[in-house]
C-alpha positions in Angstrom: -12.3 -16.3 8.3 -11.2 -14.8 5.2 -7.7 -15.0 3.6 -5.9 -11.7 3.4 -5.9 -10.4 -0.1 -2.8 -9.0 -2.0 -2.6 -5.2 -1.3 -3.7 -3.2 -4.3 -4.6 0.2 -3.1 -2.3 2.7 -1.6 -3.3 5.5 0.7 -2.0 8.1 -1.8 0.3 8.1 -4.8 3.6 9.6 -3.3 7.0 9.0 -4.4 10.8 9.1 -3.4 11.2 12.3 -5.4 11.9 15.7 -3.9 15.3 15.2 -2.4 17.5 18.3 -2.7 21.2 17.9 -3.1 23.4 19.8 -0.7 27.1 20.2 -0.5 27.2 17.9 2.5 27.8 14.2 2.1 24.9 12.2 1.4 26.3 8.6 1.3 24.0 7.1 4.0 21.0 9.1 2.7 21.6 7.7 -0.7 22.0 4.2 0.5 18.8 4.6 2.6 16.8 5.7 -0.6 18.2 2.7 -2.5 16.8 0.4 0.4 13.4 2.3 0.3 13.0 1.5 -3.4 13.9 -2.1 -2.9 11.5 -2.4 0.0 14.1 -3.0 2.7 12.6 -0.6 5.2 14.5 -1.8 8.3 17.9 -1.5 6.3 16.7 2.1 5.3 15.9 3.1 8.7 19.4 2.1 9.8 20.9 4.1 7.0 18.9 7.2 7.7 19.7 7.0 11.4 23.3 6.7 10.6 23.0 9.8 8.3 21.6 11.7 11.3 24.5 10.6 13.5 27.0 11.5 10.9 25.5 15.0 10.5 24.3 14.5 7.0 21.5 16.7 5.7 18.9 16.8 8.4 15.8 17.4 6.2 16.4 14.4 3.8 17.5 12.1 6.7 14.4 12.8 8.8 12.3 12.5 5.7 13.8 9.2 4.8 13.5 8.0 8.4 9.7 8.8 8.3 9.2 7.0 5.1 11.0 4.0 6.5 8.9 4.0 9.6 5.9 4.1 7.3 7.0 1.1 5.5 7.0 -0.9 8.8 3.6 0.7 9.7 5.1 2.6 12.8 3.1 5.6 12.0 3.6 7.5 15.3 7.3 7.4 14.8 6.9 8.4 11.1 4.9 11.5 12.1 7.6 12.5 14.6 10.3 12.2 11.9 8.3 14.2 9.5 7.8 16.9 12.0 11.5 17.0 12.7 12.1 17.3 9.0 9.7 20.2 8.7 11.4 21.8 11.7 14.7 21.6 10.0 13.6 22.7 6.6 14.3 26.3 5.5 11.5 28.5 4.2 12.8 28.5 0.6 12.6 24.7 0.4 8.9 25.0 -0.7 8.7 21.8 -2.8 10.4 19.7 -0.1 8.2 21.1 2.6 5.0 20.2 0.6 6.5 16.7 -0.1 7.0 16.1 3.6 3.6 17.4 4.5 2.0 15.1 2.2 3.8 11.9 3.8 2.9 13.4 7.3 -0.7 13.8 6.4 -0.7 10.2 4.9 0.8 8.9 8.2 -1.8 10.8 10.2 -4.6 9.4 8.2 -3.2 5.9 8.6 -3.1 6.6 12.5 -6.9 7.6 12.2 -5.8 11.2 13.5 -8.3 12.8 11.0 -8.2 16.2 12.7 -4.3 16.4 12.4 -4.5 15.1 8.9 -7.0 17.8 7.9 -4.9 20.5 9.4 -1.7 19.2 7.5 -3.7 19.2 4.3 -5.1 22.7 4.9 -1.3 23.8 5.2 -0.5 22.2 2.0 -3.5 23.7 0.2 -2.7 27.2 1.6 0.4 27.1 -0.5 -0.8 25.2 -3.6 -3.7 23.2 -5.1 -2.7 19.5 -4.6 -4.8 16.7 -5.8 -3.4 14.3 -3.1 -4.1 16.8 -0.3 -7.8 17.2 -1.6 -8.0 13.4 -1.7 -6.7 12.9 2.0 -8.9 15.8 3.3 -11.9 14.3 1.6 -11.1 10.9 3.1 -10.9 12.5 6.6 -14.3 14.2 6.0 -15.8 11.0 5.0 -14.7 9.5 8.3 -16.3 12.5 10.0 -19.5 12.1 8.3 -19.1 15.2 6.2 -20.2 13.6 2.7 -20.7 16.9 0.8 -17.5 18.4 1.8 -15.7 15.0 0.9 -17.3 15.0 -2.6 -16.3 18.6 -3.1 -12.8 17.8 -2.2 -12.7 14.5 -4.3 -13.9 16.5 -7.3 -11.2 19.0 -6.8 -8.7 16.1 -6.7 -9.8 14.6 -10.0 -10.0 18.0 -11.6 -6.4 18.3 -10.9 -5.4 14.7 -12.0 -8.1 13.7 -14.4 -6.0 10.8 -15.9 -4.8 9.3 -12.6 -6.5 5.9 -12.4 -5.2 5.2 -8.9 -6.8 8.4 -7.6 -10.2 7.4 -8.8 -9.8 3.9 -7.2 -8.6 5.4 -3.9 -11.7 7.7 -3.7 -14.0 4.7 -4.6 -12.4 2.7 -1.8 -13.2 5.4 0.7 -16.8 5.2 -0.4 -16.8 1.4 -0.5 -15.4 1.2 3.1 -18.5 3.3 4.2 -20.9 1.0 2.4 -21.5 3.7 -0.1 -20.3 2.0 -3.2 -23.1 3.3 -5.4 -22.2 6.9 -4.4 -18.5 6.2 -5.3 -19.4 4.4 -8.5 -19.3 7.7 -10.5 -15.5 7.9 -9.9 -15.0 4.5 -11.4 -17.1 5.4 -14.4 -14.9 8.5 -14.9 -11.8 6.5 -14.7 -13.2 4.0 -17.4 -13.5 6.9 -19.6 -9.9 7.7 -19.6 -9.0 5.2 -22.2 -5.6 4.0 -23.4 -4.4 0.8 -24.8 -0.9 0.5 -23.0 -0.4 -2.2 -20.5 -0.7 0.3 -17.5 -4.1 1.5 -18.7 -5.6 -1.9 -19.4 -4.2 -3.0 -16.1 -6.0 -0.1 -14.3 -9.3 -0.8 -16.1 -9.0 -4.5 -15.0 -8.7 -3.2 -11.4 -11.8 -1.2 -11.8 -13.7 -4.1 -13.2 -12.3 -6.2 -10.3 -13.6 -3.7 -7.7 -17.0 -3.6 -9.5 -17.3 -7.5 -9.3 -17.3 -7.9 -13.0 -14.6 -10.7 -13.2 -15.0 -11.6 -16.9 -14.3 -7.9 -18.0 -11.5 -7.7 -15.5 -9.9 -10.9 -16.8 -10.2 -9.6 -20.4 -8.3 -6.3 -19.5 -5.7 -7.9 -17.1 -5.0 -10.7 -19.7 -4.0 -8.0 -22.2 -1.7 -6.4 -19.8 -0.4 -9.7 -18.8 0.6 -10.5 -22.4 3.0 -7.4 -22.1 4.6 -8.8 -19.0 2.9 -6.2 -16.7 3.8 -7.5 -13.2 1.0 -6.1 -11.2 -1.6 -7.2 -13.9 -0.2 -10.9 -13.7 -0.7 -10.8 -9.9 -4.2 -9.3 -9.9 -5.2 -11.8 -12.6 -4.0 -14.7 -10.5 -6.0 -13.2 -7.7 -9.1 -13.1 -9.7 -8.6 -16.7 -10.9 -8.2 -17.8 -7.2 -11.6 -16.1 -6.4 -13.3 -17.7 -9.4 -11.7 -21.1 -8.4 -9.4 -21.3 -11.5 -6.5 -22.6 -9.6 -4.7 -24.0 -12.5 -4.6 -20.6 -14.4 -3.7 -18.9 -11.1 -0.6 -21.2 -10.7 0.3 -20.8 -14.4 0.3 -17.0 -14.0 2.5 -17.2 -11.0 5.0 -19.2 -13.0 4.8 -16.7 -15.7 5.5 -13.9 -13.2 8.5 -15.8 -11.8 10.0 -16.3 -15.1 9.2 -12.8 -16.5 9.5 -10.6 -13.5 11.4 -12.6 -10.8 10.8 -13.5 -7.2 8.8 -11.2 -4.9 6.8 -11.9 -1.8 3.7 -11.1 -3.8 3.9 -13.9 -6.2 4.6 -16.4 -3.4 1.7 -15.1 -1.6 -0.4 -15.9 -4.7 1.0 -19.5 -4.6 0.3 -19.5 -0.9 -3.5 -18.7 -1.6 -3.7 -21.4 -4.3 -2.3 -24.0 -2.0 -4.6 -22.9 0.9 -7.6 -23.2 -1.4 -6.4 -26.7 -2.4 -5.9 -27.7 1.4 -2.2 -28.3 0.7 -0.9 -26.6 3.7 2.5 -27.9 3.8 3.1 -26.5 0.3 1.5 -23.2 1.4 4.1 -23.0 4.2 6.8 -23.6 1.8 5.8 -20.7 -0.4 5.5 -18.5 2.7 9.0 -19.4 3.7 10.2 -18.6 0.3 8.6 -15.2 0.3 9.9 -14.4 3.7 13.4 -15.5 2.9 13.5 -12.5 0.3 13.8 -10.2 3.2 11.9 -7.4 1.9 9.1 -5.6 4.1 6.8 -5.2 0.9 4.5 -8.0 0.8 5.8 -9.5 4.1 2.5 -8.6 6.0 0.4 -10.6 3.6 2.6 -13.7 4.0 2.7 -13.5 7.8 -1.0 -13.3 7.9 -1.6 -16.2 5.7 0.9 -18.1 7.9 -1.5 -17.7 10.8 -4.2 -18.9 8.3 -2.3 -22.0 7.4 -1.7 -23.1 11.0 -5.1 -22.5 11.9 -6.3 -24.7 8.9 -3.9 -27.4 10.2 -5.6 -27.2 13.5 -2.3 -26.2 15.1 -3.9 -23.6 17.3 -1.0 -23.1 19.6 1.4 -22.2 16.7 -1.2 -20.1 15.1 -1.9 -18.2 18.2 1.9 -17.5 18.6 2.2 -16.4 15.1 -0.8 -14.0 15.5 0.8 -12.6 18.7 3.9 -11.8 16.8 1.9 -10.4 14.0 0.0 -7.9 15.9 3.1 -6.8 17.6 4.4 -6.0 14.2 1.1 -4.6 12.7 -0.9 -3.2 15.7 -3.2 -1.1 13.4 -4.4 -4.2 11.5 -7.9 -4.8 12.8 -8.2 -8.1 10.8 -5.1 -9.4 12.5 -6.4 -8.1 15.9 -9.6 -10.0 15.5 -7.8 -13.2 14.4 -5.6 -13.1 17.5 -8.6 -12.5 19.8 -10.3 -15.5 18.2 -7.3 -17.7 18.6 -6.9 -16.9 22.3 -10.2 -18.5 22.8 -9.2 -21.9 21.3 
């Protein structure tokens, strides 16, 4: 059973931008957006639902509610919220409508409703060319075995965002999941040609080398970004060191992250993976509890999954099964979690 890795790839690069101010009070909407940015999705959900009860702007409230639902991976509820937001939007709110459609398409893709996602992407593209919509439609076409159409849409996406490292990596990930890494490799090669010496650029190149399995080049690039206190680079470099069995370096980087960036669930997950590899399971549980105590949704899933792993490694199968049952209730779309739960039910 493999340990769950730190999540590094997003479905698509969407932001919290796009909110339009109105004359109505937006106090609860504003609080909800702050909670979203901090990763407190349950709190955000409460704020947006209070906003709806208080009669605040319907479009912004439903939109925020949908994003919060996505944060806790309740994609069906998210789709309904985004649909409500679109129904409430006025025809002249073009930018807002496109923004909501992108979120809705992403949620549909996460739900594996590729037909609906394709339709939503087509609605976006009927109004404007949009790289994220081309990417999502291409990903759906790959799922439906339409490789040529997918490649055409991916090429359109990178034409519109030629310097977006994340887009190239997301496209490659779609090919990799279909065991077509060689076909997707051209997008990584294009990404490597972007260049740039700033911390973000070197971090992104490090990610590319990591996905290519070239850990030495990955370490070189990530180390340069880590020297500039780039948090994601420090975390990924820690992950690479774990996978190359350099636990001392991984621990040192985690301490660097704590001192320069601060406490996050992600850094405690790195420490958890180190202690699991060292078979120090009580120390691993301590790190998990520290991460969970922060109360944010972001990174929580990885900690909860690794909690199952720890109890399983401790041969405490009863607790591991209980933790797995709770996990699949929280994250029903996680196939790895479902498989782990089915395994533990047989112990």
